[in-house]
PLY file of the C-alpha trace (Angstrom):
ply
format ascii 1.0
element vertex 355
property float x
property float y
property float z
element edge 354
property int vertex1
property int vertex2
end_header
51.22 -52.09 57.79
50.61 -55.74 56.87
51.09 -57.68 53.64
51.86 -54.49 51.71
48.81 -52.62 53.03
48.60 -49.48 55.16
45.83 -48.96 57.71
43.87 -45.75 57.09
40.88 -46.06 59.42
38.06 -48.18 60.79
34.37 -48.41 59.80
31.72 -50.49 61.60
34.47 -52.30 63.51
36.30 -53.23 60.29
39.87 -52.07 59.67
40.31 -50.29 56.32
43.69 -50.76 54.59
45.08 -49.35 51.36
47.44 -51.44 49.25
50.75 -49.72 48.52
50.21 -50.08 44.75
46.95 -48.12 45.02
48.89 -45.25 46.63
51.65 -45.53 44.01
49.12 -45.26 41.19
47.51 -42.19 42.78
50.93 -40.49 42.83
51.70 -41.66 39.28
48.44 -40.36 37.85
48.73 -37.06 39.73
52.19 -36.70 38.12
50.74 -37.45 34.66
47.68 -35.28 35.21
46.02 -33.80 38.33
42.69 -34.72 36.76
43.70 -38.39 36.57
44.75 -38.18 40.22
41.31 -36.83 41.16
39.63 -39.62 39.21
41.73 -42.21 41.06
40.76 -40.73 44.43
37.09 -40.93 43.40
37.73 -44.54 42.42
39.05 -45.13 45.95
35.74 -43.94 47.46
33.69 -46.07 45.05
35.75 -49.18 45.76
35.33 -48.62 49.50
31.52 -48.46 49.15
31.67 -51.58 46.97
33.64 -53.51 49.61
31.50 -52.28 52.49
28.46 -53.82 50.77
30.27 -57.20 50.82
31.22 -56.79 54.46
27.80 -55.67 55.65
26.19 -58.63 53.86
28.69 -60.94 55.57
28.04 -59.40 58.98
24.27 -59.78 58.49
24.93 -63.48 57.92
26.90 -63.58 61.21
30.24 -63.92 59.44
33.09 -61.89 60.93
35.06 -59.52 58.68
38.46 -58.50 60.05
39.48 -55.90 57.49
39.02 -54.47 54.02
42.03 -54.09 51.74
41.62 -51.69 48.81
43.53 -52.85 45.72
44.16 -51.17 42.35
41.56 -53.37 40.61
39.03 -53.47 43.41
39.25 -54.60 46.98
39.14 -57.58 49.31
37.01 -58.12 52.39
38.97 -60.42 54.72
36.37 -62.87 56.00
37.44 -65.01 58.95
35.52 -68.10 57.92
36.10 -70.77 55.31
33.06 -73.05 55.54
30.53 -70.66 54.02
27.29 -71.95 52.61
27.34 -71.60 48.77
24.13 -69.55 48.83
25.60 -67.19 51.44
28.85 -66.90 49.46
26.78 -66.04 46.38
24.91 -63.30 48.26
28.11 -61.83 49.73
29.89 -61.91 46.36
27.08 -60.42 44.29
26.40 -57.59 46.78
29.45 -55.58 45.61
28.68 -55.52 41.87
25.01 -54.79 42.56
25.97 -51.81 44.75
28.38 -50.47 42.10
25.80 -50.81 39.32
23.20 -49.13 41.56
25.54 -46.20 42.23
26.34 -46.04 38.51
22.64 -45.83 37.66
22.11 -43.19 40.37
24.91 -40.97 39.04
23.64 -41.58 35.49
20.29 -40.10 36.49
21.96 -37.18 38.32
23.90 -36.27 35.15
20.60 -35.30 33.54
19.84 -32.75 36.25
23.30 -31.25 36.86
24.24 -27.99 35.13
27.07 -28.03 32.57
30.50 -27.62 34.11
32.89 -29.31 36.48
30.09 -30.87 38.59
28.59 -32.60 35.56
32.06 -33.75 34.54
32.66 -35.32 38.00
29.21 -36.96 38.09
29.79 -38.43 34.62
33.04 -40.00 35.79
31.35 -41.39 38.89
28.78 -42.95 36.57
31.49 -44.53 34.37
33.63 -45.66 37.32
30.78 -47.45 39.09
29.42 -49.12 35.96
32.98 -50.28 35.21
33.47 -51.57 38.79
30.21 -53.50 38.69
30.83 -55.01 35.25
34.52 -55.74 35.82
34.05 -57.40 39.21
31.45 -59.76 37.81
34.09 -61.34 35.52
34.21 -65.10 36.26
37.77 -65.05 37.59
39.49 -65.15 41.00
39.84 -63.01 43.03
36.99 -61.06 41.46
33.45 -61.33 42.81
32.42 -63.12 39.64
34.89 -65.91 40.42
33.20 -66.57 43.75
29.76 -66.33 42.17
30.83 -68.93 39.60
32.26 -71.22 42.30
29.09 -71.01 44.40
27.10 -71.99 41.28
29.43 -74.90 40.46
29.06 -76.19 44.03
25.55 -77.30 43.05
27.22 -80.04 40.99
30.76 -80.38 42.36
32.41 -80.37 45.78
34.26 -77.27 47.00
37.66 -78.48 45.74
36.48 -79.30 42.21
34.39 -76.11 42.00
37.42 -74.02 43.01
39.80 -75.72 40.56
37.33 -75.37 37.68
36.85 -71.69 38.50
40.65 -71.28 38.60
40.83 -72.77 35.11
38.21 -70.31 33.84
40.20 -67.52 35.53
43.26 -68.39 33.45
41.15 -68.24 30.27
40.01 -64.75 31.31
43.65 -63.70 31.85
44.52 -65.04 28.40
41.70 -63.01 26.83
42.89 -59.83 28.58
46.47 -60.39 27.36
45.25 -61.05 23.80
43.03 -57.94 23.85
45.94 -55.82 25.11
48.24 -57.04 22.31
45.56 -56.32 19.70
45.07 -52.83 21.15
48.80 -52.02 21.05
49.10 -53.34 17.47
45.86 -51.70 16.33
46.19 -49.58 13.13
43.87 -47.02 14.72
45.97 -44.15 16.01
46.00 -43.69 19.77
48.20 -41.31 21.73
51.35 -42.80 23.25
50.18 -41.92 26.77
46.85 -43.73 26.17
48.66 -46.90 25.13
51.03 -46.68 28.11
48.14 -46.23 30.57
46.18 -49.16 29.07
49.31 -51.34 29.07
50.09 -50.54 32.74
46.47 -51.04 33.77
46.14 -54.41 31.99
49.46 -55.59 33.44
48.19 -54.77 36.94
44.90 -56.57 36.26
46.61 -59.75 35.02
49.11 -59.63 37.92
46.38 -59.47 40.57
44.25 -62.08 38.81
47.24 -64.42 38.69
48.02 -63.86 42.39
44.36 -64.40 43.25
44.16 -67.67 41.34
47.32 -69.00 43.03
45.99 -68.00 46.47
42.67 -69.79 45.90
44.37 -72.92 44.58
46.80 -73.04 47.51
43.95 -72.52 49.98
41.79 -75.30 48.58
44.75 -77.70 48.37
45.51 -76.89 52.00
41.95 -77.80 52.96
42.25 -81.08 51.07
45.67 -82.07 52.43
44.91 -81.19 56.06
41.33 -82.40 56.09
40.20 -83.20 59.62
43.53 -82.32 61.27
43.18 -80.39 64.57
45.11 -77.20 65.28
46.61 -78.90 68.35
49.00 -80.79 66.03
50.73 -77.49 65.22
50.90 -76.40 68.84
53.97 -75.09 70.66
54.47 -74.66 74.42
57.20 -72.04 74.13
55.45 -69.16 75.83
55.07 -67.50 79.22
52.01 -66.28 81.12
51.96 -63.12 83.25
49.18 -61.60 85.34
47.10 -58.90 83.70
47.56 -56.49 86.63
51.27 -57.16 87.22
54.01 -54.54 86.78
55.66 -54.49 83.32
59.05 -54.86 85.03
58.41 -58.62 85.23
58.97 -58.73 81.50
62.67 -58.01 81.92
63.14 -61.15 84.00
61.19 -63.29 81.55
62.98 -61.96 78.48
66.41 -61.57 80.05
66.61 -64.77 82.11
64.23 -67.20 80.43
64.83 -65.86 76.91
61.11 -66.11 76.25
59.69 -63.50 73.88
56.17 -64.87 73.43
54.36 -63.62 76.51
50.63 -63.91 77.07
48.20 -62.63 79.66
44.59 -63.40 80.54
42.20 -60.48 80.29
39.40 -59.77 82.81
36.99 -61.23 80.21
38.81 -64.56 80.46
40.45 -64.37 77.04
44.16 -64.73 76.33
46.04 -61.84 74.73
49.65 -61.35 73.66
51.83 -58.83 75.46
53.38 -56.44 72.94
56.96 -56.21 74.18
58.15 -54.59 70.95
56.33 -51.27 71.33
58.92 -49.28 73.30
56.77 -46.18 73.74
53.86 -48.16 75.15
56.25 -50.21 77.28
57.71 -47.08 78.89
54.28 -45.61 79.64
52.50 -48.77 80.80
51.75 -49.19 84.48
50.29 -52.69 84.22
50.73 -55.57 81.75
47.13 -55.16 80.62
48.00 -51.90 78.89
50.32 -53.85 76.58
47.84 -56.65 75.87
46.75 -57.17 72.24
43.77 -59.51 71.59
44.53 -62.74 69.72
42.27 -65.61 68.61
41.47 -68.12 71.34
40.95 -71.45 69.55
39.73 -74.76 70.85
42.38 -77.49 70.56
40.01 -79.58 68.38
39.47 -76.78 65.80
40.47 -77.80 62.28
43.63 -76.29 60.82
41.81 -74.94 57.77
39.20 -73.22 59.94
41.79 -71.81 62.35
44.30 -70.46 59.81
42.20 -67.48 58.58
41.78 -66.32 62.19
45.51 -66.56 62.81
46.44 -64.85 59.54
44.09 -61.95 60.27
45.87 -61.20 63.57
48.81 -58.73 63.40
51.00 -61.13 65.42
49.93 -64.20 63.39
49.39 -66.14 66.61
46.56 -67.85 68.50
46.10 -69.26 71.98
45.10 -72.94 71.92
42.72 -73.77 74.74
41.06 -76.81 76.28
38.10 -76.29 78.59
38.95 -72.59 78.72
42.57 -73.10 79.81
45.55 -72.46 77.58
47.55 -75.54 76.59
49.72 -74.03 73.86
50.09 -71.49 71.08
50.11 -71.78 67.32
51.41 -69.38 64.70
51.16 -69.25 60.92
54.81 -70.32 60.84
54.03 -73.37 63.00
51.17 -74.30 60.69
53.16 -73.86 57.49
56.04 -75.92 58.87
53.65 -78.68 59.96
51.97 -78.72 56.55
55.32 -78.86 54.74
56.46 -81.81 56.87
53.08 -83.52 56.48
53.19 -83.19 52.68
56.79 -84.41 52.57
55.87 -87.50 54.60
52.83 -88.04 52.43
54.87 -87.82 49.22
57.55 -90.15 50.60
54.81 -92.67 51.37
53.71 -92.61 47.75
57.25 -93.14 46.44
0 1
1 2
2 3
3 4
4 5
5 6
6 7
7 8
8 9
9 10
10 11
11 12
12 13
13 14
14 15
15 16
16 17
17 18
18 19
19 20
20 21
21 22
22 23
23 24
24 25
25 26
26 27
27 28
28 29
29 30
30 31
31 32
32 33
33 34
34 35
35 36
36 37
37 38
38 39
39 40
40 41
41 42
42 43
43 44
44 45
45 46
46 47
47 48
48 49
49 50
50 51
51 52
52 53
53 54
54 55
55 56
56 57
57 58
58 59
59 60
60 61
61 62
62 63
63 64
64 65
65 66
66 67
67 68
68 69
69 70
70 71
71 72
72 73
73 74
74 75
75 76
76 77
77 78
78 79
79 80
80 81
81 82
82 83
83 84
84 85
85 86
86 87
87 88
88 89
89 90
90 91
91 92
92 93
93 94
94 95
95 96
96 97
97 98
98 99
99 100
100 101
101 102
102 103
103 104
104 105
105 106
106 107
107 108
108 109
109 110
110 111
111 112
112 113
113 114
114 115
115 116
116 117
117 118
118 119
119 120
120 121
121 122
122 123
123 124
124 125
125 126
126 127
127 128
128 129
129 130
130 131
131 132
132 133
133 134
134 135
135 136
136 137
137 138
138 139
139 140
140 141
141 142
142 143
143 144
144 145
145 146
146 147
147 148
148 149
149 150
150 151
151 152
152 153
153 154
154 155
155 156
156 157
157 158
158 159
159 160
160 161
161 162
162 163
163 164
164 165
165 166
166 167
167 168
168 169
169 170
170 171
171 172
172 173
173 174
174 175
175 176
176 177
177 178
178 179
179 180
180 181
181 182
182 183
183 184
184 185
185 186
186 187
187 188
188 189
189 190
190 191
191 192
192 193
193 194
194 195
195 196
196 197
197 198
198 199
199 200
200 201
201 202
202 203
203 204
204 205
205 206
206 207
207 208
208 209
209 210
210 211
211 212
212 213
213 214
214 215
215 216
216 217
217 218
218 219
219 220
220 221
221 222
222 223
223 224
224 225
225 226
226 227
227 228
228 229
229 230
230 231
231 232
232 233
233 234
234 235
235 236
236 237
237 238
238 239
239 240
240 241
241 242
242 243
243 244
244 245
245 246
246 247
247 248
248 249
249 250
250 251
251 252
252 253
253 254
254 255
255 256
256 257
257 258
258 259
259 260
260 261
261 262
262 263
263 264
264 265
265 266
266 267
267 268
268 269
269 270
270 271
271 272
272 273
273 274
274 275
275 276
276 277
277 278
278 279
279 280
280 281
281 282
282 283
283 284
284 285
285 286
286 287
287 288
288 289
289 290
290 291
291 292
292 293
293 294
294 295
295 296
296 297
297 298
298 299
299 300
300 301
301 302
302 303
303 304
304 305
305 306
306 307
307 308
308 309
309 310
310 311
311 312
312 313
313 314
314 315
315 316
316 317
317 318
318 319
319 320
320 321
321 322
322 323
323 324
324 325
325 326
326 327
327 328
328 329
329 330
330 331
331 332
332 333
333 334
334 335
335 336
336 337
337 338
338 339
339 340
340 341
341 342
342 343
343 344
344 345
345 346
346 347
347 348
348 349
349 350
350 351
351 352
352 353
353 354
C-alpha cells in the first residue's frame, strides 16, 4: 500500500493499484443498492482499460510507466519521465478518452442486437459509463486528460511553466462551474429523490476534491522544476549507508544494524545494479539464505542527473530511495526526504537573498 492505494495485480509489467476511496465507494453503493455496487465494479473495469491505453501509448513511445492508480473519477498512469515532448504528451493523454468513446460506441451498437433483459441492461450501462468517461476526462482541467491535452497545445506558444500555470487557472474555472452546477441542481424546483441529490452531491464533492488536489500537484511540480532548474541530484546526496555482498549470509546484517546503527543497506546485484536490502520484512529475513533474496531494485541514477528528472523515479520506488553513481560506482544515496529538505533550504536561502 502506497499513498492511499492498494496493489491488486500487475499487467504488462505495470503495477495496478486501487485508491482506498474507490473501494469505499464500492462498499457504500453496495450498501445503498447491490445494483449500484455492480455498476461501480463495471466502472472499475472500464477505467482500467482507459488507463491501459495511456500506458501502452507511453510504452510505445519508450516512456516507462511504473504503475496505474485507479481513482474514483478516473485513474492515473504514473509515468517516470518529466521531459516529454508536447506531441507525445498529447498522444498519451488523448489515448484514454478515445478508447473510452470507442468502447462506448461498441457497446451502443451491441445494445441493438442484445435481447431484452439483464444483459441489455448491463450493456446499456457499459455504453453510458464509457461515453461518460471519455467526455468527462476530456475536460480541460488537471489532473484530467483534457488538462494535459490543453497544456500540450499551449506549449506551442508558451514554455512548459506558463502552459502549466494557464492550464491550472482554467482548471479552477472548471471547478467553479461544477460547484455552481451542483448548487443549482440542489436548489432546483424540479423534484428529485433525496437519495439522488445525496449521490450527486457526494459525487461532485469527490470530483472537485480530486481536481483541486491535481491542480496543486501540477503547480508544485512545475514550480519545483523552475526553482531547481539545472541542479544535479548529487547536491541532495547522503553517504549514510552500508554495502554488503550479494551472496553473503544475512547474519551480517545484525552486526551492521546493531554495531554501526546503519539501517540503509545496499547490495550490488549480478547485473551490476544497486538494490536496497529489505531488513524490515521479518518473514523474508528468517527464510533468506543469502542477502540477494532480500534485495529490492531501486533506481540507479547518474550523479549529474537533474533533480526534477530524478524525483519521479525516486517517488515511484516503494522505499523512496535511489543509488547515486559515478562511472558505475556508488558514491551516495538520495531519498525523497533528502530532496525535499534540500529544496526547502534552497528556497529559504533564495528568499532571504531577495529580502
